[in-house]
DOFIRO-78929 format. One line per field, with one value per residue (C-alpha): x, y, z; residue number from 1; residue in one letter. Coordinates in steps of 0.05 Angstrom, whole numbers, plus 32768, in hexadecimal, padded with zeros to 4 digits. Layout:
# DOFIRO-78929
X	X	...
Y	Y	...
Z	Z	...
k	NUM	...
r	A	...
This chain:
# DOFIRO-78929
X	8009	8026	8059	806A	80A8	80C7	80B6	80D9	8117	8116	810D	8149	8174	816D	8195	815A	8128	810C	8128	8102	810A	80F7	80F3	80F9	8128	816D	8160	81A3	81A6	8163	816B	8157	8120	80E8	80B9	80B1	8099	808D	80A4	80A5	8078	80B5	80BE	8074	807E	80A7	806E	808A	8056	8054	8056	8077	80B1	80F1	8112	80DC	80E2	812C	811F	80EC	811C	8163	8179	8149	8162	8156	8157	8148	810C	811A	80DD	80F2	80F9	80B6	8095	80B4	8099	8055	8050	8061	802C	7FF6	800A	7FF8	7FB6	7FA4	7FA9	7F69	7F3F	7F41	7F16	7F4E	7F4D	7F91	7F8E	7FD9	801B	800A	7FBE	7F85	7F3C	7F2A	7EE6	7EEC	7EA2	7EA9	7EEC	7ECC	7EB5	7EFE	7F24	7EF2	7ED4	7EEA	7F0C	7F36	7F49	7F5F	7F8A	7FAA	7FBD	7FD9	8001	801E	8034	8059	8077	808A	809C	80AD	807C	8040	7FFB	7FBC	7F79	7F32	7EFA	7EB4	7E75	7E8D	7ECA	7EC1	7EBB	7EF5	7F22	7F10	7F1C	7F5F	7F75	7F5D	7F83	7FC7	7FFB	7FF4	7FA8	7F6E	7F2B	7EE8	7EA6	7E6D	7E2E	7DFC	7E32	7E43	7E24	7E40	7E85	7E80	7E57	7E8E	7EC2	7ED4	7EB7	7EFD	7EF8	7EC4	7EDC	7ED8	7EE0	7F1F	7F34	7F04	7EC8	7ED9	7EDA	7E97	7E78	7E94	7E72	7E31	7E3A	7E53	7E8C	7E80	7E69	7E2D	7E13	7E12	7DF1	7DB9	7DAC	7D70	7D88	7D5F	7D85	7DC8	7DAD	7D96	7DD8	7E0D	7DEA	7E01	7E3D	7E0E	7DEC	7E2F	7E45	7E03	7E09	7E50	7E3E	7E08	7E3A	7E1E	7E4E	7E38	7E73	7E8F	7ED8	7EF2	7F2D	7F6C	7F65	7F98	7FC4	7FB3	7FF7	803D	806A	80A4	80B8	80F4	80FD	8140	8169	816F	8145	816B	816A	81A2	8185	81B6	81A5	815C	8169	818E	8157	8120	8149	8152	8108	80F5	8124	8104	80BE	80D2	80EC	80AB	8084	80AD	80A5	805A	805B	8035	8042	8035	8010	801C	804C	8040	8075	806A	808F	8090	80B8	80D5	8093	806F	804B	803D	802B	8025	802E	8019	8027	8010	8042	8041	804E	8043	8085	80A6	80EB	8107	8129	80E6	80C5	80FF	80FE	80B4	80BA	80F6	80D0	8097	80C5	80C8	807D	8085	808D	80C1	80F0	812B	8106	8123	8107	80F2	80D4	80CC	80A5	809A	805A	8049	7FFF	7FCD	7FE8	7FD7	7FF1	8031	8015	7FD4	7FCC	7FD7	7F9A	7F7D	7F8C	7FCC	7FFE	800A	8055	8061	809F	80DB	80DA	80FE	8143	8148	8114	8145	817B	814C	8137	8181	818E	8153	8171	81B5	8195	8169	81A6	81DA	81B2	8194	81D7	81FC	81F2	81DE	81E5	8227	8203	81E2	8225	8237	8207	820D	81D7	81E1	81C9	8182	8150	8116	8110	80CF	80CB	80A0	8058	801A	7FD8	7F92	7F84	7F9C	7FE6	8002	7FDF	8007	7FF4	8014	7FE0	7FA6	7F72	7F2C	7F02	7EBA	7E8D	7E4C	7E0D	7DCC	7D99	7D82	7D95	7D77	7D98	7D8F	7D90	7DA3	7DE4	7E21	7E62	7E9E	7ED3	7F19	7F49	7F92
Y	8071	8041	800F	8043	8027	800F	8051	8078	804D	8059	80A3	80A6	8077	8088	8049	801F	803E	800E	7FD3	7FA1	7FBB	7F91	7FB2	7F81	7F52	7F3E	7F04	7EE3	7EC4	7EA2	7E8A	7ECB	7ED3	7F05	7F1E	7F51	7F93	7FB1	7FA9	7FD3	7FC5	7FAC	7F77	7F64	7F4D	7F13	7F00	7F22	7F3D	7F5E	7F2F	7EF9	7ED5	7EF9	7EB7	7EA9	7EF0	7EE5	7EA3	7EC6	7EFF	7EF8	7F34	7F63	7F9C	7F86	7FBF	7FC3	7FED	8035	8043	808A	809E	8081	80A4	80E6	80DF	80C9	8108	8133	8110	8118	8161	816D	8149	8171	81B1	819D	8180	8173	8136	8103	80BC	8099	804F	8043	8067	8072	806F	809D	80AD	80F6	8118	8154	8164	81A7	81B6	81BE	8205	821A	81ED	81DB	8198	8158	813E	817D	8177	812F	8140	817A	814C	8118	814C	816C	8129	811B	8160	816F	812A	8103	80CB	80AE	80A9	8086	80A5	808A	80BE	80A6	80B3	8086	8066	8020	8037	8068	8030	8000	8036	8048	7FFF	7FF3	8031	801D	8030	807A	8077	80A7	8083	80A7	8086	80B7	80B7	8089	805F	8034	7FF4	7FFD	8004	7FCA	7F96	7F78	7F75	7F32	7F25	7F28	7F74	7F77	7F88	7F4C	7F19	7EF1	7EAE	7E85	7EB2	7EB7	7E6B	7E66	7E9B	7E77	7E37	7E5F	7E73	7EBB	7ED3	7F1E	7F55	7F61	7F1B	7F29	7F6D	7F4D	7F17	7F23	7F3B	7F06	7ECF	7EEA	7EF5	7EAD	7E90	7EC0	7EE4	7F2B	7F21	7F17	7F59	7F7D	7F5E	7F70	7FB9	7FBF	7F9B	7FD1	8008	8019	8031	806A	806B	80B2	80C4	80C7	80F4	80D8	80B3	80B5	8077	8048	8027	802E	7FF2	7FD3	7F8B	7F64	7F21	7F00	7EEA	7EA7	7E8B	7E96	7E82	7EB3	7ED9	7F12	7F1C	7F1D	7F4F	7F7E	7F79	7F89	7FC4	7FDF	7FD7	7FFA	8034	803B	803A	806D	809A	8095	80A6	80E5	80FA	80F2	8114	80DC	80B1	8067	804A	8002	7FD3	7F94	7F60	7F36	7EF3	7EC0	7E7F	7E54	7E2E	7E70	7E6D	7EB5	7ED0	7F16	7F2D	7F72	7F9D	7FE0	8017	803A	807C	808B	8091	809D	8084	8046	802E	8028	8005	7FD5	7FC5	7FB3	7F8C	7F65	7F52	7F3A	7F09	7EE1	7ED8	7EB5	7E6A	7E65	7E38	7E47	7E39	7E5A	7EA0	7EBB	7EFF	7F30	7F71	7FAA	7FD4	8012	8014	8040	807F	80C5	8109	811B	8160	8145	8147	8105	80D9	80C6	80E5	810D	80F1	8117	8116	8114	80EF	8111	8117	80DF	80FB	80C8	80EF	8129	80FA	80D9	811C	812F	80EF	80FE	8142	8123	80F0	8123	814E	8119	80DB	809F	807B	80B7	809E	805B	8031	800E	7FCE	7FCD	7FCF	7F8B	7F64	7F55	7F83	7F6D	7F27	7F40	7F32	7F62	7F9A	7FC0	800A	8021	8021	8043	801E	8031	7FE9	7FBA	7FA9	7F69	7F6D	7F55	7F8E	7FD3	7FF4	801B	7FFB	7FF9	7FBC	7FC3	7FB8	7F92	7FBB	7F9D	7FCC	7FC3	7FF7	7FF9	801F	8069	809F	80DD	8101	80F1	8113	8105	80D5	80D2	8098	80AA
Z	7F17	7EE4	7F00	7F34	7F57	7F16	7EF4	7F2B	7F21	7ED6	7EE3	7F12	7EE7	7E9D	7E8B	7EA4	7E74	7E41	7E68	7E94	7EDC	7F19	7F5E	7F97	7FBB	7FA3	7F71	7F81	7F3C	7F45	7F8D	7FB0	7FE3	7FE5	7FB0	7F78	7F94	7F4E	7F07	7EC8	7E8C	7E67	7E9D	7E9A	7E52	7E70	7E9E	7EDD	7F0D	7F51	7F8D	7F63	7F85	7F70	7F5E	7F2A	7F0F	7F04	7EDF	7EB2	7EA1	7EBC	7E93	7EB6	7EE2	7F2A	7F5D	7FA7	7FBD	7FD2	7FFD	8011	7FC8	7FB4	7FEF	7FDA	7F93	7FAE	7FD7	7F9B	7F71	7FA6	7FAF	7F66	7F6E	7FAC	7F84	7F60	7F9A	7FE4	7FDB	7FD0	7FEA	7FE4	7FD7	7FDA	7FCF	7F85	7F7F	7F95	7F88	7F7E	7F7C	7F4E	7F4B	7F6E	7F4D	7F08	7F18	7F21	7EF1	7EBB	7EA7	7ECA	7E8C	7E87	7ED1	7EC7	7E8B	7EB0	7EEA	7EBA	7E93	7ED2	7EEF	7EAE	7EA4	7EED	7F06	7EC8	7ED9	7EB5	7ED4	7EBC	7ECD	7ECE	7ECE	7EE0	7F09	7F42	7F62	7F46	7EFE	7F06	7F21	7EE9	7EB6	7ED3	7ED2	7E8B	7E72	7E8C	7E78	7E6B	7E65	7E6C	7E6D	7E75	7E86	7E7B	7EA6	7E86	7E64	7EA0	7E85	7E40	7E5F	7E8F	7E69	7E3D	7E75	7E97	7EDC	7EFA	7EF3	7F2A	7F70	7F9D	7F66	7F74	7F56	7F80	7F74	7F2A	7F24	7F47	7F1A	7EDD	7EF5	7EF9	7EB0	7EBB	7E8F	7E88	7EB5	7E87	7E95	7EDF	7ED5	7EAD	7EE1	7F0F	7F53	7F76	7F52	7F69	7FAF	7FB3	7F9A	7FB5	7FEF	7FFE	7FD1	7F97	7FA5	7FA7	7F65	7F44	7F5A	7F40	7EFF	7EF5	7F03	7F47	7F7C	7FA9	7FD8	7FE0	7FD8	801F	802D	804C	808D	80C4	80C8	8101	8100	80E3	80DA	80B6	80AA	8091	806D	8079	803D	805F	8098	80D9	8122	8134	816F	8167	811E	812F	8167	8138	8104	8136	814F	8109	80FA	813B	8129	80E4	8100	8135	80FE	80D8	8117	8121	80D9	80DF	8123	8145	8183	818B	81C6	81B3	818F	8167	8154	8116	8112	80D9	80DC	80A4	809F	808F	80D2	80E5	812A	8148	818F	81A9	81E6	8201	8213	8256	8232	81E8	81C3	8180	8197	8176	81B6	81DA	81A0	819C	81E6	81E3	81A1	81BA	81F9	81CF	81AB	81EC	81E7	81A3	81A9	8172	819A	816D	812C	80EF	80E7	80A3	80B2	80EB	80EE	811F	811E	8147	8159	817E	815E	8175	8162	8187	8197	81B4	8200	8223	822C	826F	82B3	82B8	82EA	832B	831F	82D4	82BD	829D	8251	822E	821C	81E4	81BD	81B6	819F	816D	814F	8149	8123	80F6	80E4	80D4	80A6	8085	8074	8065	8051	8074	807A	8099	80E0	80FD	813C	8145	8157	8113	80F0	810C	80E0	8097	807E	8036	8049	8050	8019	8022	8054	804B	8059	8093	807C	8095	8096	80A9	80BD	80F4	80F9	80DC	8099	805D	802F	8036	800B	8029	7FFC	8019	800D	7FF6	8031	8028	802C	8044	8025	7FDD	7FA9	7F64	7F2A	7F31	7EFB	7F22	7F12	7F3D	7F4B	7F20	7F3C	7F21	7F2F	7F27
k	1	2	3	4	5	6	7	8	9	10	11	12	13	14	15	16	17	18	19	20	21	22	23	24	25	26	27	28	29	30	31	32	33	34	35	36	37	38	39	40	41	42	43	44	45	46	47	48	49	50	51	52	53	54	55	56	57	58	59	60	61	62	63	64	65	66	67	68	69	70	71	72	73	74	75	76	77	78	79	80	81	82	83	84	85	86	87	88	89	90	91	92	93	94	95	96	97	98	99	100	101	102	103	104	105	106	107	108	109	110	111	112	113	114	115	116	117	118	119	120	121	122	123	124	125	126	127	128	129	130	131	132	133	134	135	136	137	138	139	140	141	142	143	144	145	146	147	148	149	150	151	152	153	154	155	156	157	158	159	160	161	162	163	164	165	166	167	168	169	170	171	172	173	174	175	176	177	178	179	180	181	182	183	184	185	186	187	188	189	190	191	192	193	194	195	196	197	198	199	200	201	202	203	204	205	206	207	208	209	210	211	212	213	214	215	216	217	218	219	220	221	222	223	224	225	226	227	228	229	230	231	232	233	234	235	236	237	238	239	240	241	242	243	244	245	246	247	248	249	250	251	252	253	254	255	256	257	258	259	260	261	262	263	264	265	266	267	268	269	270	271	272	273	274	275	276	277	278	279	280	281	282	283	284	285	286	287	288	289	290	291	292	293	294	295	296	297	298	299	300	301	302	303	304	305	306	307	308	309	310	311	312	313	314	315	316	317	318	319	320	321	322	323	324	325	326	327	328	329	330	331	332	333	334	335	336	337	338	339	340	341	342	343	344	345	346	347	348	349	350	351	352	353	354	355	356	357	358	359	360	361	362	363	364	365	366	367	368	369	370	371	372	373	374	375	376	377	378	379	380	381	382	383	384	385	386	387	388	389	390	391	392	393	394	395	396	397	398	399	400	401	402	403	404	405	406	407	408	409	410	411	412	413	414	415	416	417	418	419	420	421	422	423	424	425	426	427	428	429	430	431	432
r	X	X	X	X	X	X	X	X	X	X	X	X	X	X	X	X	X	X	X	X	X	X	X	X	X	X	X	X	X	X	X	X	X	X	X	X	X	X	X	X	X	X	X	X	X	X	X	X	X	X	X	X	X	X	X	X	X	X	X	X	X	X	X	X	X	X	X	X	X	X	X	X	X	X	X	X	X	X	X	X	X	X	X	X	X	X	X	X	X	X	X	X	X	X	X	X	X	X	X	X	X	X	X	X	X	X	X	X	X	X	X	X	X	X	X	X	X	X	X	X	X	X	X	X	X	X	X	X	X	X	X	X	X	X	X	X	X	X	X	X	X	X	X	X	X	X	X	X	X	X	X	X	X	X	X	X	X	X	X	X	X	X	X	X	X	X	X	X	X	X	X	X	X	X	X	X	X	X	X	X	X	X	X	X	X	X	X	X	X	X	X	X	X	X	X	X	X	X	X	X	X	X	X	X	X	X	X	X	X	X	X	X	X	X	X	X	X	X	X	X	X	X	X	X	X	X	X	X	X	X	X	X	X	X	X	X	X	X	X	X	X	X	X	X	X	X	X	X	X	X	X	X	X	X	X	X	X	X	X	X	X	X	X	X	X	X	X	X	X	X	X	X	X	X	X	X	X	X	X	X	X	X	X	X	X	X	X	X	X	X	X	X	X	X	X	X	X	X	X	X	X	X	X	X	X	X	X	X	X	X	X	X	X	X	X	X	X	X	X	X	X	X	X	X	X	X	X	X	X	X	X	X	X	X	X	X	X	X	X	X	X	X	X	X	X	X	X	X	X	X	X	X	X	X	X	X	X	X	X	X	X	X	X	X	X	X	X	X	X	X	X	X	X	X	X	X	X	X	X	X	X	X	X	X	X	X	X	X	X	X	X	X	X	X	X	X	X	X	X	X	X	X	X	X	X	X	X	X	X	X	X	X	X	X	X	X	X	X	X	X	X	X	X	X	X	X	X	X	X	X	X	X
């Protein structure tokens, strides 16, 4: 999707259309904390980018429309987008809330050529949801991703089988997966500027200078990527974190924040119908020193009270000694389906069901009908909630807890065996 969060805000607020929109923390006239979660293409003209400090974004464009993230709304639109995509293929691999790979090879018998399928998807997302998508259509995932990125905004890029090198050769080396600023600088020192230059370099030369990384770059530069599209994986953890508007050592404020985060994570667990067998607390102080502490639960749960109790106990294991706290996070780990039978040996005298689960489900129904703010804990009303800078929505990840990124992007794994260019036909990959 193109500038997804900002596009949803412009969709819901017609007055924002055509204006620079920045989704993120409160800029506080240039002194705000937190970062830019997303920005519209109008805002990018001023040099604003995702992950940029919100204070800098404000200085670049103080007249922009600054809005706080609405995670629930973005998740709702994401589900509707993915529902459209699933109508054309079951082979869909989400990368994040607004990106996915699709294998439409088998779908062509039912829906026609791959290009026609891609255009149908793009048209339906626009007509039914009012959003704009860019699509890359290619023989493999790497080429489809590059094509999608190059086509933004509102693009449709096709890379035909046999045209991989012609498409990649003139592009800068920064387009290769795995090439960050440091690797790019090293490659420049070696005389590489374009992908074509790497593709034409003998593999043995890259092996000798870059090791396994050189082999991976050579394969990508030649348009080789045989990884299949892997359907959705179950999340291994669900978490939420919060950055304070001002660093704080107020233990009561920290307690309220951890309680609210635990409640939100518990709500996500119940929506996903999973139970957590462990809890992880994330803690970052004013010096940006980050630590995590984890604990196992006696009984799997989806109740915020239980998650809070364990997370709050973990805080005592953090040697913060009253230092100013910048960020805290709560993550539920060791997830399993709520309907699955309990693991291990069953107890001789099973305990009574947790009555708080019924209460939590009742609260969920009230919020579903009347809105998220319809009911809350009295203890959470005591704090100044408007003083908070960034409070991230509960996120699901297929990796280990405590990672900074909320996206489900998979890194390219090194492969030991040698692969020369092959000519056989491959399935069609679409990147939306």
